[in-house]
N, C-alpha and C positions, 0 to 999 in steps of 0.2 A: 302190306297186308297184315303183318305181324302186329303192328301198332293197333289196327282196328280190332283184331281178335283179343288182344290184351285189354283194350279199352272196354270191350263188351263184357269180358270176364270181370273186370274191376267194377263195372257198372252193376253187374248182377250181385256181386259181393256187397256193394253199398246198399242195394235195394233190400237184400236179405237182412242185413244188419238193421236197417230202418224198420222193417216189418217186425223183427224180434223186439226191438226197442219199444215200438208202439204197443205191442202185445202186452208188455210188462210195465208200461208207463215209464220207461227209462230207468227202472229200478234194477241196477246191476246185480244186487244181491239176489233178487228174485230170478233174474236170468241165470245166474250161476247155480242156484238151487235147482231150477228146472233142468239145466244141463246135467247136473250130478244125478238127479232122479232118473232122467232118461238113460244115462250111461249105465246106472246100476240095473235098470230094467232090461237093458239089452243083453246082459250076460256075456258081453264080449270081454276078452282079457284086456287089462290095462297095463302098459309097460311101467315098471317102477325101477329106477336105477338102483344099483347096489349102494352107491354113494351119492347122496344128493349133491347138487352143485353148491358150491360155496361162493359167496361174493368175493370178487377180486378187489383187493385194496391196493391202490397204486402207492408205491413208495418212491422216494427220490431215485433209487437205483433203477427201478423198472421204468420210471419216467425218462431217465437219462438214456437207458437202453433203447427205448422206443424212439427217442429223438435221434439217436445215432443211426437207427435203421432208416429213418426218413431223410437223413442227411442234413438235419437242422442243427 
């Protein structure tokens, strides 16, 4: 039963995404602008981290450490 519930939720997500995409002609910039406009109009607080995430750059040491944890 869990699989059916999960599938129906996923199907709904896909339908919603398709509807939004069709409304904006697939223009992702227009979709993002609309989302930002709606968020600003909602007056709801937006969480902003004190320190933004930084990209992780793999180094030979971190790669070796990761492989040791996997046992390779």
